[in-house]
VOPAGU-2260 file (C-alpha; in pm, 1 decimal, decimal comma):
REM VOPAGU-2260
SITE   aa  ch    i         X         Y         Z
SITE  MET   A    0    -367,7     499,2    3927,3
SITE  ARG   A    1    -131,3     716,0    4136,8
SITE  SER   A    2    -341,9    1028,1    4070,9
SITE  GLU   A    3    -662,2     860,2    4195,4
SITE  GLN   A    4    -486,3     749,6    4517,2
SITE  MET   A    5    -355,4    1104,8    4576,6
SITE  VAL   A    6    -708,8    1243,5    4538,1
SITE  ALA   A    7    -842,8     986,6    4783,1
SITE  ALA   A    8    -564,2    1065,2    5031,4
SITE  THR   A    9    -642,4    1437,4    5005,9
SITE  LEU   A   10   -1009,8    1370,3    5076,2
SITE  VAL   A   11    -918,1    1163,7    5380,2
SITE  SER   A   12    -682,1    1435,6    5507,8
SITE  LYS   A   13    -946,3    1705,8    5473,0
SITE  SER   A   14   -1208,4    1486,9    5636,5
SITE  ARG   A   15    -973,8    1411,8    5926,9
SITE  SER   A   16    -918,0    1784,9    5977,9
SITE  ALA   A   17   -1291,2    1849,7    5976,9
SITE  SER   A   18   -1341,3    1558,4    6208,9
SITE  SER   A   19   -1087,1    1697,2    6459,1
SITE  ASP   A   20   -1261,8    2033,9    6462,9
SITE  SER   A   21   -1597,1    1864,7    6506,3
SITE  ASP   A   22   -1468,1    1645,0    6785,1
SITE  LYS   A   23   -1381,1    1952,0    6997,0
SITE  GLY   A   24   -1748,1    2031,9    7040,6
SITE  GLN   A   25   -1864,8    1678,7    7107,5
SITE  SER   A   26   -1966,9    1534,1    7443,1
SITE  TYR   A   27   -1752,0    1222,9    7460,1
SITE  ILE   A   28   -1877,6     894,0    7582,4
SITE  ASN   A   29   -1547,5     744,5    7691,6
SITE  ILE   A   30   -1483,2     379,2    7664,4
SITE  SER   A   31   -1252,6     240,2    7924,3
SITE  GLY   A   32   -1142,0     -93,3    8042,0
SITE  ARG   A   33   -1084,6    -408,6    7833,1
SITE  VAL   A   34   -1345,0    -580,6    7625,9
SITE  SER   A   35   -1254,6    -931,5    7515,5
SITE  GLY   A   36    -890,9    -845,8    7574,2
SITE  PHE   A   37    -900,9    -538,5    7344,5
SITE  ALA   A   38    -773,4    -220,9    7506,8
SITE  VAL   A   39    -935,2     101,8    7389,2
SITE  PRO   A   40    -759,7     433,7    7472,9
SITE  ARG   A   41    -953,9     637,1    7720,3
SITE  HIS   A   42    -953,5     953,8    7505,6
SITE  TRP   A   43   -1134,7     783,9    7211,0
SITE  SER   A   44   -1509,9     820,9    7182,3
SITE  ILE   A   45   -1760,5     612,3    6989,0
SITE  SER   A   46   -1821,0     910,1    6757,2
SITE  MET   A   47   -1450,7     951,0    6675,6
SITE  PHE   A   48   -1397,7     576,3    6623,6
SITE  SER   A   49   -1693,4     553,1    6381,9
SITE  ARG   A   50   -1578,1     847,4    6173,8
SITE  LYS   A   51   -1223,0     717,3    6141,0
SITE  PHE   A   52   -1352,0     373,7    6037,7
SITE  ALA   A   53   -1576,3     531,7    5772,1
SITE  LEU   A   54   -1288,3     739,5    5628,3
SITE  ILE   A   55   -1059,6     440,0    5595,4
SITE  SER   A   56   -1335,5     240,4    5421,8
SITE  THR   A   57   -1393,6     528,7    5176,9
SITE  PHE   A   58   -1022,7     542,5    5093,0
SITE  LEU   A   59   -1007,2     168,3    5021,8
SITE  PHE   A   60   -1321,3     188,1    4803,9
SITE  LEU   A   61   -1180,3     475,6    4594,7
SITE  ALA   A   62    -846,8     298,2    4549,3
SITE  GLY   A   63   -1023,5     -21,2    4439,9
SITE  THR   A   64   -1244,9     168,2    4195,6
SITE  ALA   A   65    -942,1     338,9    4041,7
SITE  SER   A   66    -773,3       0,7    3995,1
SITE  CYS   A   67   -1081,9    -139,7    3821,4
SITE  LEU   A   68   -1103,0     158,0    3584,5
SITE  HIS   A   69    -732,6     125,9    3507,3
SITE  ALA   A   70    -772,7    -243,6    3421,5
SITE  GLN   A   71   -1079,1    -183,8    3202,3
SITE  ALA   A   72    -889,1      71,2    2989,7
SITE  GLY   A   73    -665,9    -204,4    2850,0
SITE  ASP   A   74    -895,2    -500,7    2796,5
SITE  PRO   A   75    -735,9    -734,8    2535,3
SITE  ALA   A   76   -1068,0    -909,3    2471,5
SITE  ALA   A   77   -1229,5    -575,4    2385,6
SITE  ILE   A   78    -942,7    -491,3    2148,1
SITE  GLN   A   79    -973,6    -831,6    1979,0
SITE  GLN   A   80   -1349,7    -788,1    1934,9
SITE  LYS   A   81   -1304,1    -440,1    1788,0
SITE  LEU   A   82   -1044,6    -571,0    1541,5
SITE  TYR   A   83   -1278,7    -849,6    1428,0
SITE  THR   A   84   -1544,9    -583,1    1370,8
SITE  GLN   A   85   -1303,2    -358,7    1177,9
SITE  PHE   A   86   -1137,6    -630,5     964,5
SITE  LYS   A   87   -1335,7    -908,1     796,5
SITE  LEU   A   88   -1094,7   -1201,6     773,2
SITE  THR   A   89   -1016,2   -1390,7     451,7
SITE  THR   A   90   -1018,8   -1771,4     451,3
SITE  ILE   A   91    -762,4   -1953,0     235,1
SITE  THR   A   92    -706,1   -2316,4     140,0
SITE  THR   A   93    -494,2   -2538,2     364,3
SITE  ASP   A   94    -212,1   -2538,9     108,4
SITE  ARG   A   95    -228,8   -2156,1      89,0
SITE  SER   A   96    -274,8   -2172,3    -288,5
SITE  ASP   A   97    -605,8   -1981,9    -316,9
SITE  ILE   A   98    -881,1   -1789,9    -143,0
SITE  VAL   A   99   -1190,5   -1974,3     -19,2
SITE  THR   A  100   -1385,7   -1681,9     127,1
SITE  ALA   A  101   -1273,9   -1326,3      57,9
SITE  GLY   A  102   -1279,5   -1074,0     342,1
SITE  ASP   A  103   -1177,9    -709,2     351,7
SITE  VAL   A  104    -898,7    -572,2     135,7
SITE  VAL   A  105    -643,6    -366,9     330,3
SITE  ALA   A  106    -395,3    -106,9     208,0
SITE  ILE   A  107     -42,0    -101,7     346,1
SITE  GLN   A  108      45,6     246,1     475,3
SITE  LYS   A  109     414,8     207,9     560,1
SITE  PRO   A  110     720,1      91,5     357,7
SITE  GLY   A  111     939,5    -209,0     426,2
SITE  LEU   A  112     693,8    -503,7     434,8
SITE  ILE   A  113     857,5    -825,8     305,9
SITE  MET   A  114     648,5   -1130,0     206,7
SITE  TYR   A  115     767,5   -1478,9     111,3
SITE  ALA   A  116     606,3   -1711,0    -142,1
SITE  THR   A  117     348,4   -1939,7      17,8
SITE  ALA   A  118     575,3   -2234,6     -65,3
SITE  SER   A  119     785,6   -2125,1     232,9
SITE  PRO   A  120     703,7   -2345,5     536,8
SITE  LEU   A  121     664,1   -2037,1     757,2
SITE  PRO   A  122     580,4   -1673,7     684,6
SITE  PRO   A  123     850,8   -1411,0     750,0
SITE  SER   A  124     825,3   -1183,0    1053,8
SITE  ASN   A  125     783,1    -805,8    1011,8
SITE  THR   A  126     762,5    -547,7    1290,7
SITE  TYR   A  127     632,5    -190,0    1276,9
SITE  LYS   A  128     862,6      51,5    1461,5
SITE  ASN   A  129     944,8     420,8    1433,6
SITE  GLY   A  130     715,4     474,6    1135,5
SITE  ARG   A  131     859,0     193,1     923,0
SITE  ILE   A  132     819,2    -182,0     883,1
SITE  GLY   A  133    1135,0    -388,5     929,2
SITE  GLN   A  134    1245,4    -741,5    1004,5
SITE  GLY   A  135    1497,4    -693,1    1286,4
SITE  TRP   A  136    1615,3    -976,5    1508,4
SITE  GLY   A  137    1272,3   -1137,7    1501,6
SITE  GLY   A  138    1289,3   -1166,4    1123,1
SITE  PHE   A  139    1644,4   -1303,1    1142,6
SITE  GLY   A  140    1533,7   -1572,0    1388,1
SITE  LYS   A  141    1236,3   -1667,0    1173,0
SITE  ASP   A  142    1466,1   -1700,5     868,5
SITE  LEU   A  143    1684,6   -1941,0    1066,3
SITE  MET   A  144    1377,6   -2153,8    1144,1
SITE  ILE   A  145    1268,1   -2149,6     778,5
SITE  GLY   A  146    1619,0   -2248,8     672,1
SITE  MET   A  147    1620,1   -2545,3     911,6
SITE  MET   A  148    1282,0   -2659,3     773,2
SITE  THR   A  149    1399,3   -2625,6     411,5
SITE  PRO   A  150    1558,0   -2929,5     241,1
SITE  GLY   A  151    1931,0   -2874,0     222,5
SITE  GLY   A  152    1921,5   -2611,2     497,0
SITE  THR   A  153    1963,3   -2320,6     254,9
SITE  THR   A  154    1858,0   -1965,7     338,0
SITE  PRO   A  155    1504,7   -1852,0     241,6
SITE  ALA   A  156    1649,6   -1582,3      11,1
SITE  ASN   A  157    1807,4   -1853,9    -204,4
SITE  THR   A  158    1507,2   -2086,6    -197,9
SITE  TYR   A  159    1175,5   -1897,8    -196,2
SITE  PRO   A  160    1071,0   -1594,8    -401,0
SITE  GLN   A  161    1032,7   -1279,1    -193,5
SITE  ARG   A  162     860,3    -951,0    -259,4
SITE  GLN   A  163     880,3    -610,9     -93,9
SITE  PHE   A  164     548,0    -427,7     -78,5
SITE  VAL   A  165     530,1     -49,2     -97,4
SITE  PRO   A  166     275,5     191,2      56,3
SITE  GLU   A  167     -74,5     181,7     -96,3
SITE  GLU   A  168     -31,9    -176,0    -223,3
SITE  LYS   A  169    -312,5    -402,9    -109,1
SITE  CYS   A  170    -349,7    -748,9      41,9
SITE  TRP   A  171    -583,0    -961,9     256,6
SITE  VAL   A  172    -591,9   -1034,3     632,7
SITE  THR   A  173    -616,6   -1405,4     724,0
SITE  GLY   A  174    -565,7   -1380,6    1100,0
SITE  ILE   A  175    -547,6   -1134,1    1392,7
SITE  GLN   A  176    -414,6   -1206,5    1741,6
SITE  VAL   A  177    -392,5    -962,7    2035,1
SITE  GLN   A  178     -80,9   -1047,2    2234,4
SITE  LYS   A  179      41,4    -903,2    2564,7
SITE  ASP   A  180     286,5    -668,9    2392,2
SITE  GLY   A  181     120,5    -601,8    2055,8
SITE  ILE   A  182    -112,1    -713,7    1775,3
SITE  LEU   A  183      -8,7    -979,7    1521,3
SITE  PHE   A  184    -158,2    -968,2    1169,4
SITE  GLN   A  185    -134,0   -1253,3     916,3
SITE  LEU   A  186    -129,4   -1112,3     560,9
SITE  TYR   A  187    -184,5   -1280,5     221,8
SITE  SER   A  188    -144,9   -1141,9    -130,1
SITE  ASP   A  189    -304,0   -1200,9    -468,1
SITE  PRO   A  190     -87,6   -1370,2    -736,9
SITE  TYR   A  191     208,2   -1183,5    -883,3
SITE  ASP   A  192     345,3   -1377,7   -1181,7
SITE  ASP   A  193     137,6   -1673,7   -1056,3
SITE  ILE   A  194     297,6   -1657,8    -709,1
SITE  ARG   A  195     107,3   -1570,4    -392,6
SITE  TYR   A  196     293,7   -1428,4     -92,2
SITE  TYR   A  197     227,7   -1423,3     282,3
SITE  ALA   A  198     380,7   -1274,7     597,3
SITE  ASN   A  199     328,9   -1190,5     965,0
SITE  LEU   A  200     319,2    -825,9    1073,4
SITE  LYS   A  201     360,8    -733,6    1444,1
SITE  ILE   A  202     238,7    -393,2    1564,5
SITE  PRO   A  203     387,8    -351,9    1916,4
SITE  PHE   A  204     217,6    -152,1    2190,3
SITE  PRO   A  205     394,8     168,3    2302,3
SITE  SER   A  206     452,8      19,8    2648,3
SITE  LYS   A  207     527,1    -345,8    2712,7
SITE  LYS   A  208     393,8    -314,8    3068,0
SITE  GLU   A  209      60,1    -153,0    2990,6
SITE  MET   A  210    -222,0    -258,8    2758,2
SITE  PRO   A  211    -356,7      44,0    2564,8
SITE  SER   A  212    -722,3     137,1    2543,0
SITE  VAL   A  213    -932,8      11,3    2252,7
SITE  ASP   A  214    -928,0     349,2    2077,7
SITE  ALA   A  215    -551,8     385,2    2121,4
SITE  ALA   A  216    -492,4      34,5    1983,8
SITE  MET   A  217    -712,8      97,1    1678,7
SITE  GLN   A  218    -537,7     429,0    1612,7
SITE  LEU   A  219    -201,1     248,9    1621,6
SITE  VAL   A  220    -323,4     -12,8    1372,5
SITE  ALA   A  221    -457,0     258,7    1140,5
SITE  GLU   A  222    -101,6     393,5    1102,6
SITE  VAL   A  223      -5,2      68,4     925,2
SITE  LEU   A  224    -318,0     -95,7     776,5
SITE  THR   A  225    -646,5      54,3     657,1
SITE  VAL   A  226    -952,3    -118,4     512,6
SITE  VAL   A  227   -1013,6     -34,2     146,8
SITE  PRO   A  228   -1376,8      55,7      58,4
SITE  GLN   A  229   -1540,1    -216,0    -149,6
SITE  ASP   A  230   -1590,2      13,3    -448,1
SITE  GLN   A  231   -1212,8      55,2    -481,5
SITE  GLY   A  232   -1154,6    -306,5    -581,4
SITE  ALA   A  233    -925,3    -588,1    -480,2
SITE  PRO   A  234    -542,7    -585,6    -440,8
SITE  ASP   A  235    -348,9    -418,7    -723,9
SITE  GLN   A  236    -274,9    -660,4   -1006,1
SITE  ALA   A  237    -287,2    -459,0   -1326,4
SITE  SER   A  238      89,9    -461,5   -1362,0
SITE  GLN   A  239     106,8    -836,3   -1304,0
SITE  GLY   A  240    -174,4    -943,2   -1536,7
SITE  ALA   A  241    -329,6   -1168,0   -1270,7
SITE  PRO   A  242    -704,7   -1163,6   -1201,4
SITE  ALA   A  243    -818,9   -1084,1    -849,8
SITE  ALA   A  244    -975,3   -1377,3    -666,4
SITE  THR   A  245   -1292,2   -1180,2    -588,5
SITE  PRO   A  246   -1299,8    -850,4    -779,1
SITE  ALA   A  247   -1543,8    -582,9    -677,1
SITE  PRO   A  248   -1805,8    -528,6    -948,3
SITE  ALA   A  249   -1851,2    -193,6   -1116,3
SITE  PRO   A  250   -2149,2      17,7   -1008,2
SITE  ALA   A  251   -2471,6     -92,4   -1175,4
SITE  THR   A  252   -2777,0     108,4   -1271,8
SITE  GLY   A  253   -3141,8      18,3   -1255,2
SITE  THR   A  254   -3316,4    -230,2   -1028,8
SITE  VAL   A  255   -3170,4    -574,2    -965,5
SITE  GLN   A  256   -3422,3    -848,9   -1026,5
SITE  SER   A  257   -3385,5   -1109,1    -751,7
SITE  VAL   A  258   -3405,6   -1468,3    -871,2
SITE  GLY   A  259   -3264,6   -1621,3    -552,0
SITE  LEU   A  260   -3067,0   -1942,2    -536,3
SITE  PRO   A  261   -3127,6   -2219,2    -792,1
SITE  GLU   A  262   -3387,6   -2463,7    -658,6
SITE  ALA   A  263   -3208,6   -2752,6    -827,8
SITE  SER   A  264   -2871,9   -2818,1    -983,7
SITE  GLU   A  265   -2810,3   -2621,8   -1302,4
SITE  THR   A  266   -2578,8   -2742,6   -1578,8
SITE  TYR   A  267   -2396,5   -2519,3   -1824,6
SITE  ILE   A  268   -2197,2   -2624,4   -2134,1
SITE  SER   A  269   -1887,5   -2441,5   -2253,6
SITE  MET   A  270   -1920,9   -2332,1   -2616,1
SITE  VAL   A  271   -1540,7   -2346,4   -2647,3
SITE  SER   A  272   -1424,9   -2664,9   -2478,3
SITE  GLY   A  273   -1748,9   -2861,0   -2441,2
SITE  SER   A  274   -1691,7   -2901,0   -2066,9
SITE  GLN   A  275   -1986,5   -2904,2   -1827,7
SITE  LEU   A  276   -2030,3   -2679,3   -1525,6
SITE  ILE   A  277   -2274,6   -2791,5   -1255,2
SITE  LEU   A  278   -2393,0   -2540,2    -992,3
SITE  ASN   A  279   -2571,5   -2686,3    -688,2
SITE  PRO   A  280   -2805,1   -2501,1    -448,5
SITE  ASP   A  281   -2568,1   -2570,5    -156,4
SITE  LYS   A  282   -2298,2   -2359,0    -326,4
SITE  THR   A  283   -2090,1   -2659,2    -434,3
SITE  SER   A  284   -1984,5   -2693,5    -799,0
SITE  MET   A  285   -1838,4   -2945,9   -1042,4
SITE  VAL   A  286   -1659,2   -2903,3   -1374,0
SITE  ILE   A  287   -1658,9   -3212,3   -1597,4
SITE  GLY   A  288   -1418,8   -3203,6   -1891,7
SITE  LYS   A  289   -1475,3   -3375,6   -2226,7
SITE  ASN   A  290   -1233,7   -3646,4   -2114,9
SITE  GLY   A  291   -1445,9   -3712,2   -1804,7
SITE  GLN   A  292   -1204,7   -3545,2   -1563,6
SITE  ARG   A  293   -1388,6   -3393,5   -1268,1
SITE  SER   A  294   -1288,1   -3079,8   -1078,2
SITE  PRO   A  295   -1496,2   -3016,6    -761,7
SITE  GLY   A  296   -1522,4   -2673,9    -603,2
SITE  HIS   A  297   -1765,3   -2416,4    -471,7
SITE  TRP   A  298   -1923,4   -2093,7    -596,0
SITE  ASP   A  299   -2050,3   -1764,1    -460,3
SITE  SER   A  300   -2190,7   -1448,0    -615,6
SITE  VAL   A  301   -2213,3   -1073,5    -558,3
SITE  THR   A  302   -2432,6    -809,4    -724,7
SITE  VAL   A  303   -2434,6    -430,4    -703,7
SITE  SER   A  304   -2778,9    -281,5    -642,9
SITE  GLY   A  305   -2728,5      94,8    -650,1
SITE  THR   A  306   -2471,9     137,7    -373,3
SITE  LYS   A  307   -2560,7    -185,7    -192,6
SITE  LEU   A  308   -2384,7    -518,5    -244,4
SITE  VAL   A  309   -2605,6    -828,5    -251,2
SITE  TYR   A  310   -2416,1   -1149,4    -171,2
SITE  GLY   A  311   -2501,9   -1516,4    -208,7
SITE  GLU   A  312   -2782,1   -1506,0    -464,2
SITE  MET   A  313   -2778,8   -1520,7    -844,2
SITE  HIS   A  314   -2910,6   -1212,4   -1021,2
SITE  GLU   A  315   -2898,9   -1075,0   -1371,3
SITE  GLY   A  316   -2558,4    -910,8   -1392,9
SITE  SER   A  317   -2416,7   -1095,7   -1089,8
SITE  LEU   A  318   -2047,5   -1177,4   -1076,6
SITE  LEU   A  319   -2017,2   -1545,3    -989,7
SITE  THR   A  320   -1683,0   -1670,3    -850,8
SITE  LEU   A  321   -1579,4   -2034,3    -903,8
SITE  VAL   A  322   -1307,6   -2164,0    -670,2
SITE  PRO   A  323   -1173,4   -2515,3    -745,7
SITE  SER   A  324   -1114,3   -2725,2    -433,0
SITE  LEU   A  325    -803,0   -2892,7    -576,9
SITE  GLY   A  326    -629,1   -2567,7    -666,4
SITE  GLY   A  327    -599,3   -2385,3    -996,5
SITE  ARG   A  328    -734,3   -2062,4   -1140,5
SITE  SER   A  329   -1043,4   -1908,7    -984,1
SITE  ALA   A  330   -1286,8   -1801,3   -1255,1
SITE  VAL   A  331   -1517,3   -1498,9   -1237,5
SITE  LEU   A  332   -1830,6   -1539,5   -1451,6
SITE  LYS   A  333   -2097,8   -1277,4   -1525,3
SITE  VAL   A  334   -2463,5   -1382,8   -1537,1
SITE  GLN   A  335   -2627,8   -1272,8   -1864,1
SITE  GLY   A  336   -2968,3   -1431,0   -1905,1
SITE  SER   A  337   -2917,4   -1804,9   -1952,4
SITE  GLU   A  338   -2543,5   -1763,5   -2011,8
SITE  LEU   A  339   -2234,6   -1724,7   -1795,2
SITE  ILE   A  340   -1951,6   -1517,2   -1947,8
SITE  ASP   A  341   -1595,0   -1560,9   -1819,7
SITE  THR   A  342   -1476,8   -1205,0   -1746,3
SITE  THR   A  343   -1113,1   -1299,2   -1818,1
SITE  THR   A  344   -1128,8   -1522,2   -2128,6
SITE  SER   A  345   -1478,4   -1428,3   -2263,1
SITE  GLU   A  346   -1561,2   -1800,7   -2269,3
SITE  GLU   A  347   -1941,4   -1857,5   -2279,6
SITE  TRP   A  348   -2128,6   -2122,0   -2083,2
SITE  ASP   A  349   -2487,1   -2190,3   -2200,5
SITE  ARG   A  350   -2748,5   -2345,7   -1975,0
SITE  THR   A  351   -2840,5   -2692,9   -2105,1
SITE  GLU   A  352   -3218,3   -2645,1   -2129,3
SITE  ASP   A  353   -3161,1   -2341,0   -2347,5
SITE  ALA   A  354   -2886,1   -2498,5   -2556,0
SITE  GLN   A  355   -3111,2   -2805,7   -2616,4
SITE  ALA   A  356   -2939,0   -3051,6   -2847,5
SITE  GLN   A  357   -2679,5   -2806,3   -2969,4
SITE  ALA   A  358   -2363,3   -3012,2   -2937,1
SITE  PRO   A  359   -2043,7   -2828,7   -2858,1
SITE  GLU   A  360   -1874,3   -2988,7   -3159,5
SITE  ALA   A  361   -2142,1   -2848,4   -3395,6
SITE  ALA   A  362   -2108,5   -2497,5   -3261,8
SITE  PRO   A  363   -1823,7   -2293,0   -3403,8
SITE  PRO   A  364   -1566,3   -2230,0   -3133,8
SITE  ARG   A  365   -1580,8   -1883,6   -2993,7
SITE  ARG   A  366   -1231,9   -1772,4   -2926,7
SITE  ARG   A  367   -1116,5   -1459,1   -2763,3
SITE  MET   A  368    -966,7   -1207,8   -3002,8
SITE  PRO   A  369    -598,6   -1154,1   -2938,0
SITE  ASP   A  370    -515,9    -847,5   -2739,0
SITE  ILE   A  371    -380,2    -551,3   -2931,5
SITE  ALA   A  372     -22,3    -489,5   -2830,5
SITE  PRO   A  373      32,1    -151,8   -2665,4
SITE  PRO   A  374     220,7     106,3   -2870,3
SITE  PRO   A  375     595,3     116,6   -2813,4
SITE  PRO   A  376     724,1     388,6   -2582,9
SITE  PRO   A  377     839,3     711,4   -2742,4
SITE  ALA   A  378    1184,3     688,3   -2893,5
SITE  ASP   A  379    1306,7     984,7   -2694,9
SITE  ALA   A  380    1199,8     837,4   -2356,5
SITE  PRO   A  381    1517,5     814,0   -2146,4
SITE  PRO   A  382    1596,7     469,9   -2003,2
SITE  PRO   A  383    1581,7     428,0   -1625,3
SITE  THR   A  384    1908,3     497,1   -1445,8
SITE  ILE   A  385    2052,5     383,3   -1115,4
SITE  ASP   A  386    2304,8     574,6    -907,9
SITE  VAL   A  387    2489,5     513,7    -584,4
SITE  GLY   A  388    2293,4     659,7    -295,5
SITE  GLN   A  389    1946,4     592,1    -436,1
SITE  THR   A  390    1687,6     435,1    -204,2
SITE  MET   A  391    1509,6     101,9    -250,7
SITE  ASP   A  392    1189,3     281,2    -345,6
SITE  GLN   A  393    1368,1     481,5    -618,0
SITE  VAL   A  394    1523,1     166,5    -766,2
SITE  THR   A  395    1189,8     -16,7    -753,8
SITE  ALA   A  396    1016,3     275,2    -926,1
SITE  GLY   A  397    1266,8     266,7   -1212,3
SITE  PHE   A  398    1326,3    -105,5   -1259,6
SITE  GLY   A  399    1024,3    -272,7   -1098,0
SITE  GLN   A  400    1017,8    -539,7    -830,2
SITE  PRO   A  401    1329,3    -762,6    -814,4
SITE  LEU   A  402    1313,9   -1133,1    -894,9
SITE  ARG   A  403    1438,7   -1209,2    -545,1
SITE  VAL   A  404    1583,2   -1032,7    -241,6
SITE  ALA   A  405    1868,4   -1131,7      -8,4
SITE  ARG   A  406    1959,6    -971,5     322,9
SITE  VAL   A  407    2300,7   -1002,1     490,4
SITE  GLY   A  408    2342,7    -785,3     798,1
SITE  ALA   A  409    2309,4    -420,3     697,4
SITE  LYS   A  410    2314,6    -513,4     329,3
SITE  THR   A  411    2013,5    -590,6     108,8
SITE  ILE   A  412    2061,0    -731,5    -242,5
SITE  PHE   A  413    1805,8    -699,0    -525,2
SITE  TYR   A  414    1845,5    -958,9    -803,2
SITE  TYR   A  415    1716,7    -861,7   -1147,3
SITE  LYS   A  416    1740,7   -1059,8   -1470,0
SITE  ASP   A  417    2069,9    -903,8   -1575,7
SITE  MET   A  418    2167,9    -690,9   -1277,8
SITE  LYS   A  419    2244,3    -718,2    -906,3
SITE  VAL   A  420    2197,7    -410,8    -686,3
SITE  THR   A  421    2345,3    -395,9    -335,4
SITE  PHE   A  422    2204,4    -160,6     -70,7
SITE  THR   A  423    2386,9     -65,7     246,3
SITE  ASN   A  424    2165,9      83,5     517,9
SITE  GLY   A  425    1886,8     121,7     262,0
SITE  LYS   A  426    2086,4     303,0     -11,4
SITE  VAL   A  427    2261,2     180,5    -328,1
SITE  SER   A  428    2627,0     100,8    -262,1
SITE  ASN   A  429    2715,4    -124,3    -556,5
SITE  VAL   A  430    2570,5    -231,2    -895,2
SITE  GLU   A  431    2688,4    -536,9   -1088,5
């Protein structure tokens, strides 16, 4: 802003100099006397007065243009729109127990992110600063609010499970808000030991008094969160044994035969439990157990055609996701002809018109073969060790994620099944 005004002032100065030289050779038409009470100096001419008026107008125009360009460089609405284009949001149930519509998967690029179990009344606050994610005073204040909303007024560390996420772990984005001093992300995880976690992550702007440009804001976000390509799958869960809510299918070969949406409701019968699964054209679903218990929900599907994903229709080889409305496990079924195969339990659902009168009781139950236990580790493999001075990441790499985490001032405490590790300023200071 200041540089544009200096340029404009320079132009005015040079023009005034040129104008003075030009005025020396002019034949003046002097204006004298008073017109409507306005006194005009006798040495001014109409030519000089017009040129000075034009120069002042030019200066004001350039200053105004510079101000407009400066304001456009930090448009919060443009940043918000760009973020919505970059990150497809995930929709979750009102009780935060499951995913309704899956959006983009994001990878965390910096250490220090803490999430609380969704049973917590509020998500914890995290802030990105100096290349690391921390909680700071904002996180301390949020913990006080959570404690006041918790029965008994206990601290969140003693009430709700917590988990620290490390770089390259993945999660979902459920909300984005551009604020005057930064960008607020709402994050949500897949289940770990049947527990989902959530948190807020604030990415402050470099200057609290100036909104950055769209490109600068997106570059700042990319330091912390990046969108994972669809062919790299959903958030990491192999170590936890929990299925992803909407896993990305493996690449398929050949041509996908489009069969579109079902024109009428289709009913499938489980060859294991005898339950019925009803899929409706409007994407709603219903599971009816043998005891008559009904579980409403909705379904969606995705298919890989070469390198292109086809959503919403049922195809041979499609992965069909069932999400119960009342909570519970989301099932992922693969379409194979007239059957649906549960990708987790291998349970088969046969379409009724193909099963005909084959009663579930008459069909031998098809049970999943028990998994073969992995071989024991080599006898000479040294056990993990912990020493004073190790970092949180080193302890996590050796002993896994703690059961819960407590923070008291500069101290952080990891609770394991038979061990308590205390960190002071991020390094091991005591082991009990």
